[in-house]
C-alpha positions in Angstrom: -34.0 -25.6 -3.4 -31.8 -26.7 -6.3 -28.1 -27.6 -6.2 -26.0 -25.2 -4.1 -23.5 -23.0 -5.9 -20.7 -24.0 -3.5 -20.7 -27.2 -1.5 -17.6 -27.7 0.7 -17.5 -31.2 2.1 -15.2 -32.3 5.0 -12.4 -30.0 3.8 -9.0 -30.6 5.4 -6.1 -28.3 4.6 -2.8 -28.9 6.5 0.6 -27.2 6.6 3.6 -29.4 6.9 6.3 -27.6 8.9 9.5 -28.5 10.7 7.6 -28.2 14.0 4.8 -30.5 12.9 1.6 -30.6 10.9 -0.6 -27.6 11.3 -4.2 -28.7 11.0 -5.4 -25.3 9.8 -8.7 -26.5 8.4 -9.8 -29.8 9.8 -13.2 -31.1 8.5 -15.1 -28.0 7.4 -18.4 -28.4 5.6 -20.9 -25.8 4.4 -23.1 -24.8 1.4 -23.7 -21.5 -0.3 -26.7 -20.9 -2.5 -26.6 -18.7 -5.7 -26.9 -15.0 -4.7 -26.7 -15.9 -0.9 -24.6 -13.8 1.5 -22.8 -16.0 4.1 -20.5 -14.9 6.9 -17.5 -16.9 8.2 -16.6 -15.6 11.6 -14.1 -16.4 14.4 -10.9 -15.3 16.1 -7.6 -14.8 14.3 -6.0 -18.2 13.5 -9.2 -20.2 13.4 -8.9 -21.1 9.8 -11.1 -18.6 8.0 -8.6 -17.3 5.5 -7.1 -20.8 4.8 -10.7 -22.0 4.0 -11.0 -19.2 1.4 -7.6 -19.8 -0.1 -8.5 -23.5 -0.3 -11.6 -22.7 -2.3 -9.5 -20.5 -4.6 -6.7 -23.2 -4.8 -4.2 -20.6 -3.6 -2.8 -22.4 -0.6 1.0 -22.2 -1.0 2.5 -25.6 -1.7 4.8 -26.3 0.0 4.1 -26.1 2.9 0.3 -26.2 2.6 -1.9 -28.8 0.9 -5.5 -29.8 0.7 -5.2 -33.3 2.1 -8.9 -34.4 1.8 -12.4 -33.3 1.1 -14.3 -31.9 -1.8 -15.1 -28.3 -3.0 -18.0 -28.6 -5.4 -18.6 -25.4 -7.4 -21.5 -25.6 -9.8 -21.2 -29.4 -9.4 -17.5 -29.5 -10.4 -14.9 -30.6 -7.7 -12.3 -27.8 -7.7 -9.9 -30.0 -5.7 -9.6 -32.5 -8.6 -9.5 -30.2 -11.7 -6.1 -29.4 -13.3 -4.3 -26.2 -12.4 -4.8 -24.8 -15.9 -8.5 -25.3 -15.6 -8.6 -23.7 -12.2 -7.0 -20.6 -13.6 -10.0 -20.2 -15.9 -12.4 -20.5 -12.9 -10.4 -18.2 -10.6 -11.1 -14.5 -11.5 -13.9 -15.3 -14.0 -16.3 -17.4 -12.0 -14.9 -17.0 -8.5 -13.2 -13.8 -7.4 -11.6 -12.8 -4.1 -11.0 -9.5 -2.3 -8.0 -9.7 0.0 -7.4 -7.9 3.3 -4.7 -5.5 2.1 -5.1 -4.2 -1.5 -1.5 -2.7 -1.4 -0.1 -6.2 -1.3 -2.6 -7.5 -3.9 -2.0 -4.8 -6.5 1.2 -4.8 -8.5 3.1 -1.6 -7.5 4.8 -1.2 -10.9 1.7 -1.2 -13.1 -1.2 1.3 -13.2 -4.5 0.2 -11.6 -6.2 0.4 -15.0 -3.6 -1.8 -16.7 -4.1 -4.5 -14.1 -7.9 -4.5 -14.4 -7.5 -4.4 -18.2 -5.3 -7.5 -18.0 -7.9 -9.5 -16.0 -10.7 -8.6 -18.4 -8.6 -9.5 -21.5 -7.4 -12.8 -19.9 -10.9 -14.0 -19.0 -13.1 -12.4 -21.6 -10.8 -12.3 -24.7 -11.5 -8.6 -25.4 -9.2 -6.3 -27.3 -7.3 -3.7 -25.3 -9.6 -0.7 -26.2 -12.7 -2.7 -25.3 -11.1 -3.9 -22.1 -10.2 -0.3 -21.1 -13.8 0.8 -21.8 -15.1 -2.0 -19.5 -12.4 -1.1 -16.9 -13.7 2.5 -16.8 -17.3 1.2 -16.5 -16.4 -0.9 -13.5 -14.6 1.9 -11.8 -17.7 4.0 -12.2 -19.8 1.1 -10.9 -17.7 1.1 -7.6 -18.4 4.9 -7.2 -15.0 6.3 -8.3 -15.7 9.8 -9.4 -12.8 10.3 -11.9 -12.2 6.8 -13.4 -9.8 8.0 -16.1 -7.4 9.5 -13.5 -7.6 6.6 -11.2 -7.1 4.1 -14.0 -3.8 5.9 -14.9 -2.7 6.0 -11.3 -0.3 3.6 -9.5 -1.5 1.9 -6.3 0.7 4.1 -4.1 -0.9 7.2 -5.5 -4.3 6.2 -4.2 -5.9 6.1 -0.7 -6.6 2.8 1.1 -10.3 3.2 0.3 -9.7 3.9 -3.4 -7.4 0.9 -3.7 -10.0 -1.3 -2.1 -12.6 0.0 -4.6 -10.2 -0.8 -7.4 -9.8 -4.3 -6.1 -13.6 -4.7 -5.9 -13.8 -3.4 -9.6 -11.2 -6.0 -10.7 -12.9 -8.8 -8.7 -16.3 -8.1 -10.3 -15.2 -7.1 -13.8 -16.1 -10.6 -15.1 -19.3 -10.8 -13.1 -18.3 -13.9 -11.1 -20.9 -16.2 -9.5 -19.1 -16.1 -6.2 -17.2 -13.3 -4.5 -15.0 -14.1 -1.5 -14.2 -11.1 0.7 -11.5 -11.7 3.3 -11.6 -9.0 5.9 -12.1 -6.4 3.1 -12.2 -3.4 5.5 -9.5 -4.2 8.0 -7.1 -1.4 7.2 -9.8 1.3 6.6 -11.4 3.9 8.9 -15.0 3.4 10.0 -16.5 5.8 7.5 -14.7 4.2 4.5 -15.5 0.8 5.9 -19.2 1.5 5.8 -19.0 2.8 2.2 -17.1 -0.4 1.1 -19.6 -2.7 2.8 -22.5 -0.8 1.3 -20.9 -1.1 -2.1 -20.4 -4.9 -1.8 -24.0 -5.3 -0.6 -25.3 -3.2 -3.5 -23.3 -5.1 -6.1 -24.5 -8.4 -4.6 -28.1 -7.4 -5.2 -27.4 -6.0 -8.7 -25.3 -8.8 -10.0 -26.8 -11.7 -8.0 -23.3 -12.6 -7.0 -23.0 -15.0 -4.0 -20.9 -13.6 -1.2 -18.7 -15.4 1.3 -17.7 -12.7 3.8 -14.8 -13.5 6.2 -14.5 -11.3 9.3 -14.0 -11.3 13.0 -16.6 -8.5 13.4 -20.0 -9.8 14.5 -21.5 -6.5 13.8 -20.7 -6.6 10.2 -22.1 -10.2 10.0 -25.4 -9.0 11.5 -25.7 -6.2 9.0 -24.5 -8.0 5.9 -25.2 -11.7 5.9 -28.2 -14.0 5.7 -26.3 -17.0 7.1 -23.3 -17.4 9.3 -20.8 -20.1 10.2 -18.7 -19.8 13.4 -15.2 -21.3 13.2 -13.0 -22.3 16.0 -9.7 -24.2 15.9 -10.0 -25.1 12.2 -13.6 -26.4 12.5 -17.1 -25.0 12.2 -18.8 -25.1 15.7 -22.1 -23.5 14.8 -24.0 -22.5 11.7 -27.4 -20.9 11.3 -29.3 -18.1 9.6 -28.1 -14.8 11.0 -31.2 -13.9 12.9 -31.4 -17.3 14.7 -27.7 -17.3 15.6 -27.8 -13.8 17.2 -31.1 -14.4 18.9 -30.4 -18.0 20.3 -26.8 -19.0 20.0 -26.2 -22.6 21.2 -22.4 -23.1 21.2 -20.5 -21.6 24.3 -17.9 -20.1 21.9 -20.6 -18.3 19.9 -22.2 -17.0 23.2 -18.7 -15.7 24.2 -18.2 -13.9 20.9 -21.6 -12.2 21.2 -21.0 -11.2 24.8 -17.7 -9.6 23.9 -19.4 -7.1 21.5 -19.1 -3.6 22.9 -22.4 -1.9 23.8 -23.5 1.7 24.3 -26.0 0.5 26.9 -25.6 2.0 30.4 -26.5 -1.4 31.9 -23.5 -3.0 30.1 -20.4 -1.2 31.1 -17.9 -4.1 31.2 -16.6 -6.2 28.3 -16.9 -9.9 28.7 -13.9 -11.9 27.5 -13.3 -15.5 26.6 -10.5 -16.7 28.9 -7.5 -18.5 27.5 -6.2 -18.5 24.0 -6.8 -20.2 20.7 -5.5 -23.8 20.5 -2.2 -24.9 19.0 -3.2 -26.5 15.7 -0.1 -28.6 15.7 -1.1 -30.3 18.9 -4.9 -29.5 19.3 -6.6 -30.5 22.5 -8.4 -33.8 22.4 -12.2 -33.9 22.2 -13.9 -30.5 21.7 -11.2 -28.0 20.8 -12.9 -25.3 22.8 -13.1 -27.3 26.0 -10.0 -25.8 27.7 -11.8 -22.4 27.6 -15.3 -23.5 28.2 -17.1 -22.8 31.5 -19.5 -25.7 30.8 -16.9 -28.3 30.1 -17.8 -32.0 31.0 -15.7 -35.1 30.8 -17.2 -36.1 27.5 -15.9 -32.8 26.1 -12.3 -33.7 26.9 -12.5 -37.1 25.2 -14.9 -37.1 22.2 -15.0 -34.5 19.4 -18.6 -33.4 19.0 -20.2 -33.7 15.5 -22.1 -30.8 13.8 -25.7 -31.8 14.2 -29.0 -30.1 13.4 -30.8 -28.9 16.5 -33.8 -27.7 14.5 -34.6 -25.6 11.5 -31.2 -26.0 9.9 -29.4 -24.7 13.0 -26.2 -26.7 13.3 -24.1 -27.0 16.5 -21.1 -29.1 17.4 -21.4 -29.3 21.2 -22.1 -32.2 23.7 -24.4 -29.9 25.6 
């Protein structure tokens, strides 16, 4: 294979607070190929969203800062380029869909105006041409009455419609990479399925690479070709989706898969992972999962395991 579209190398993003330094992302590395769909999964507070914000260079400073590592996108290190240059990358070549479109869309402007603005900024089109493209994108995301929706304010639309508008805006410049951070969190299950099908369909049509951030293993199984499991600001396991679901190697991944509800009559009780996520100001020494791990050994308490290939590109950070 050629050069990856996105190559994150030993990324560390910390937040400097009065209580101490929060090691939100602490040594994350992964690659994403052009057109590939990759899932980033883990419990709340494990660093998934901060990883995405770091790629977009949207970590609020202060208190947050990328303290080390590289984010190579098309061979260019996004950590090192000036803010002005990053603005030309963000939105045009990398786009992001956030969890709640109501907080991402400006409430005092119509949806169409906001999509027009993004197209004009990144493509240099005149207002009329930008509006024509806006209506095309709204049709692309299966909005039946694009003229009415374009002239509506965010509060006049349903949650599913707002999310479709966010996807239309994110894809209006045909970016090479789309980051979707819990894109269906606030939606009911029928609308969730429609939004996921839409993202999947646009991925195939536009060959846009997808980084899907979620805590839902079922969505990962359905949508992604590759998956990375995060815990305590680090990646503990990474493999192609079929391998990870068939033969998980890290105890945390095993716990996540066991906790998926099942309709099987043989599985009537839900398995839980005991304990809680670590304090990232004072993370436990060694493996960050060891206080919750039923297989914990002395080495797990002392030495932080490295992410190693156990065969066929299946990476695991575990002393076992």
